[in-house]
C-alpha positions as CSV (number, residue, x, y, z in Angstrom):
1,M,-55.1,4.8,-9.6
2,N,-55.4,7.8,-6.7
3,N,-55.5,5.3,-4.2
4,E,-52.0,3.4,-5.5
5,K,-50.6,6.8,-5.5
6,Q,-51.5,7.2,-1.9
7,L,-50.5,4.1,-1.1
8,T,-46.6,4.4,-2.9
9,I,-46.5,7.7,-1.3
10,I,-47.5,6.7,2.1
11,E,-45.0,3.5,1.9
12,H,-42.1,5.8,0.6
13,I,-42.4,7.9,3.9
14,D,-42.8,4.9,5.9
15,E,-40.1,3.3,4.5
16,L,-38.3,6.8,5.0
17,R,-39.3,6.6,9.3
18,K,-38.1,3.3,9.1
19,R,-34.5,4.1,7.7
20,L,-34.5,7.4,10.3
21,M,-35.3,5.7,12.9
22,V,-32.5,2.9,12.2
23,I,-30.1,6.1,11.9
24,V,-31.2,7.5,15.2
25,V,-30.5,4.0,16.9
26,F,-26.9,4.0,15.5
27,F,-26.4,7.3,16.3
28,V,-27.0,6.7,19.9
29,M,-24.8,3.8,19.7
30,A,-22.0,6.2,18.4
31,V,-22.9,8.6,20.9
32,V,-22.0,5.9,23.6
33,G,-18.7,4.7,21.8
34,A,-17.6,8.3,21.0
35,F,-18.0,9.6,25.0
36,F,-15.2,7.2,25.6
37,I,-13.3,8.9,22.6
38,A,-14.2,12.5,23.3
39,K,-11.8,12.9,26.3
40,P,-8.9,11.6,24.6
41,L,-9.3,13.4,21.2
42,I,-9.6,16.5,23.4
43,Q,-6.6,16.1,25.1
44,Y,-4.7,15.3,21.8
45,L,-6.4,18.3,20.1
46,K,-5.9,20.8,23.3
47,F,-1.8,19.7,23.4
48,S,-1.1,19.6,19.5
49,E,2.0,21.3,18.2
50,E,-0.1,24.0,17.5
51,A,-1.4,24.6,20.9
52,Q,1.2,24.0,23.0
53,S,2.2,27.8,22.8
54,L,-1.3,28.6,23.9
55,T,-3.2,28.9,27.4
56,L,-6.4,27.6,26.7
57,N,-8.8,29.3,29.3
58,A,-12.8,28.6,30.1
59,F,-14.4,32.1,30.5
60,N,-17.9,30.0,31.0
61,V,-18.4,28.1,33.8
62,T,-20.7,25.4,31.1
63,D,-17.4,25.9,28.4
64,P,-15.6,22.2,29.5
65,I,-19.1,20.5,29.0
66,V,-19.9,22.0,25.8
67,I,-16.9,21.1,24.3
68,F,-17.2,17.5,25.6
69,I,-20.5,17.5,24.3
70,K,-20.1,19.0,20.8
71,V,-16.8,16.5,19.7
72,I,-19.1,13.6,21.1
73,V,-21.7,14.5,18.6
74,I,-19.2,15.3,15.9
75,V,-17.4,12.3,16.2
76,A,-20.7,9.9,16.6
77,V,-21.6,11.7,13.3
78,I,-18.5,10.8,11.5
79,L,-18.5,7.5,12.9
80,I,-21.8,6.6,11.5
81,S,-21.7,8.9,8.3
82,P,-21.1,5.6,5.8
83,I,-24.4,4.5,7.5
84,I,-25.9,7.8,6.6
85,A,-25.3,7.5,3.2
86,Y,-26.3,3.8,2.9
87,H,-29.7,4.4,3.9
88,L,-29.6,7.8,1.8
89,W,-28.6,5.6,-1.4
90,A,-31.2,2.6,-0.4
91,F,-33.6,4.8,-0.1
92,I,-33.4,6.2,-3.3
93,S,-32.2,3.0,-5.0
94,P,-35.4,1.6,-6.1
95,G,-35.4,4.3,-8.9
96,L,-32.0,3.3,-10.3
97,H,-31.0,0.7,-12.7
98,E,-29.3,-3.1,-11.5
99,T,-25.9,-1.5,-12.4
100,E,-26.7,1.9,-11.0
101,R,-27.7,0.5,-7.9
102,R,-24.8,-1.6,-7.6
103,V,-22.3,1.1,-8.9
104,T,-23.5,4.0,-6.6
105,L,-23.4,1.6,-4.0
106,S,-19.5,1.2,-4.0
107,Y,-19.1,5.0,-3.7
108,I,-20.0,5.0,0.1
109,P,-16.6,4.1,1.1
110,F,-15.0,6.0,-1.4
111,G,-16.8,9.1,-0.2
112,F,-16.1,8.2,3.7
113,M,-12.6,8.0,2.9
114,L,-12.4,11.5,1.0
115,F,-14.2,13.2,3.8
116,L,-11.5,11.8,6.1
117,G,-8.8,12.9,4.2
118,G,-10.3,16.8,3.9
119,L,-10.6,16.4,7.4
120,A,-6.8,15.1,7.7
121,F,-5.4,17.8,4.6
122,S,-7.1,20.7,6.8
123,Y,-5.7,19.5,10.6
124,F,-2.6,18.8,9.7
125,V,-1.7,21.3,6.6
126,L,-3.8,24.0,6.7
127,F,-4.6,24.5,10.3
128,P,-1.0,24.6,11.7
129,Y,-0.5,26.9,9.1
130,I,-3.4,29.2,10.0
131,M,-2.3,29.5,13.4
132,K,1.6,30.2,12.7
133,F,0.2,33.2,10.8
134,M,-1.8,34.3,13.3
135,M,0.8,34.2,16.2
136,A,3.0,35.6,14.3
137,L,1.0,38.7,13.5
138,S,0.2,38.7,17.0
139,N,3.4,39.3,17.9
140,E,4.0,41.6,15.3
141,L,1.1,43.7,16.7
142,D,2.3,43.4,20.1
143,I,-1.0,41.4,21.2
144,T,-1.0,39.3,24.0
145,Q,-3.6,36.7,22.8
146,T,-6.4,35.4,25.6
147,I,-8.1,32.6,23.8
148,G,-10.9,30.6,25.7
149,I,-11.2,26.8,24.9
150,N,-14.6,27.3,23.3
151,E,-13.4,29.7,20.8
152,Y,-10.5,27.3,19.9
153,F,-12.5,24.2,19.3
154,N,-14.7,26.1,17.2
155,F,-12.1,27.9,15.4
156,L,-10.7,24.3,14.7
157,I,-14.0,22.7,13.6
158,Q,-14.5,25.4,11.4
159,I,-11.4,24.8,9.2
160,T,-11.6,20.9,9.4
161,I,-15.5,19.8,8.9
162,P,-16.2,21.9,5.8
163,F,-13.0,20.8,4.1
164,G,-14.0,17.2,4.8
165,L,-17.3,18.0,3.2
166,I,-15.4,19.9,0.3
167,F,-13.4,17.0,-0.5
168,Q,-16.4,15.1,-1.0
169,M,-17.1,16.6,-4.5
170,P,-15.3,14.3,-6.8
171,I,-17.7,11.2,-5.3
172,V,-20.6,13.8,-5.4
173,T,-20.2,14.9,-8.9
174,L,-19.9,11.2,-10.1
175,F,-22.6,9.9,-8.2
176,L,-25.1,13.0,-9.8
177,T,-23.5,12.2,-13.0
178,R,-24.5,8.3,-13.3
179,L,-27.7,9.2,-12.5
180,G,-28.1,11.5,-15.4
181,I,-28.5,15.0,-13.2
182,I,-25.5,16.4,-14.4
183,E,-23.4,16.3,-17.4
184,P,-19.5,17.3,-17.9
185,M,-20.5,19.6,-20.2
186,F,-22.4,21.8,-17.8
187,L,-19.5,21.4,-15.3
188,V,-17.3,22.9,-17.8
189,K,-19.8,25.4,-18.9
190,I,-20.5,27.0,-15.4
191,R,-16.3,26.4,-14.2
192,K,-15.6,30.3,-14.0
193,Y,-18.5,30.5,-11.7
194,A,-17.3,27.4,-9.6
195,F,-13.8,29.0,-9.5
196,F,-15.1,32.4,-8.3
197,A,-17.4,30.8,-5.5
198,L,-14.2,28.7,-4.6
199,F,-12.0,31.7,-4.6
200,V,-14.3,33.5,-2.2
201,L,-15.0,30.1,0.3
202,A,-10.8,30.2,0.1
203,A,-11.1,34.2,1.4
204,M,-13.6,32.9,3.9
205,I,-11.4,30.6,5.8
206,T,-7.7,31.5,5.3
207,P,-5.8,34.6,6.9
208,P,-5.5,37.9,4.9
209,D,-2.4,37.0,3.2
210,L,-1.7,36.1,-0.6
211,F,0.0,33.1,0.1
212,S,-2.5,31.7,2.6
213,H,-5.2,32.2,-0.2
214,L,-3.7,30.1,-2.6
215,F,-2.4,27.8,-0.3
216,V,-6.1,27.0,0.0
217,T,-7.3,27.9,-3.6
218,V,-5.2,25.7,-5.5
219,P,-6.3,22.3,-4.0
220,L,-10.2,23.5,-4.1
221,F,-9.5,24.1,-8.2
222,L,-7.2,21.2,-8.2
223,L,-10.6,18.9,-6.7
224,Y,-12.7,20.8,-9.2
225,E,-10.8,19.8,-12.0
226,I,-10.7,15.8,-10.3
227,S,-14.4,16.4,-10.3
228,V,-14.5,17.2,-14.1
229,L,-12.7,14.5,-15.3
230,I,-14.6,12.2,-13.1
231,S,-17.4,13.3,-14.5
232,R,-16.8,12.4,-17.8
233,F,-15.5,9.1,-17.4
234,G,-19.1,8.5,-15.5
235,Y,-21.4,10.2,-17.9
236,R,-20.0,7.6,-20.3
237,K,-20.5,4.7,-18.3
238,Y,-23.9,6.6,-17.4
239,I,-24.6,6.6,-22.3
240,K,-23.8,3.0,-21.9
241,A,-26.0,2.0,-19.3
242,E,-29.0,4.3,-21.2
243,Q,-28.1,2.7,-24.5
244,K,-28.5,-0.9,-22.8
245,R,-31.4,0.2,-21.0
246,Q,-33.2,1.4,-24.3
247,M,-32.2,-1.8,-26.3
248,E,-33.8,-4.2,-23.3
249,E,-37.1,-1.9,-23.8
250,I,-37.1,-2.7,-27.4
251,E,-36.4,-6.3,-27.3
C-alpha cells in the first residue's frame, strides 16, 4: 500500500515536471514573439496622451534595457497565461467529476478575457485620471516633475497588472464554488471584511482624494457582489452534480 501511495506521489511529481517543462517551452516561444512586440508597445505607451506632457529620462545607463526586458517578460507571461491556466486545470482535473472537468475547462478563456478587461479598465480609465491628478497637484505646488522612464513604467505596471488579477475574482470564485471549496454563504458572511480589504487596496493604488478613492472602490465592490451572485449560480450546479454523483454511487 505504501509503495502504491509512493508511486502515485512520484507519478504526480513527474506529471507536474512535464507540465512545467511544456510551460517553459511556450514561455521561451512567447519571449521570442514578445521581443518583436516590446519595442512598438513601449513606443505606444511612451507617446500616449498621458505621457505626452512628460519628459521621460533615463537616470541609469541600464534603464532602457531593463524596461525592454521587463516588457518582454510581462507580455510573454500574458500571452501564455491561458496555457498556464490549462495545465493547472489539467493537473487537478483527474480528481474532478466528468461534468466538473468539462465546465471548469470553459472558464479559462473567460478568465483571460477578464484579465484583459482589468488591464483595459486600469489603463484607459484609471491611469489617465491618476496622471492628471498628479500633474495638477504638481502645478498647484509649483513642483517641476523630473520623471524617470523606469519609474514611469514601474508605476504603470503597478496600476495595470493588479487590476488584471483583481478582475479574475468572479471566475476564480465560480471555479472554487464548483469544486465545493467555498460557498456563497461564506462570501456573504465575510462581505464586510472583504469590503474593508478592497477599501484598503483601493486606498493604496489611488491618489489621496475622495473621488479617486470611490472611483476605484465602487468597481471593486461591484466585482465582489458579482462574484457572490456567480457563486450562488455555481453552488446550485455543484449541489446538483453532488446529488447526481450520490445517485450513481447508490445504483
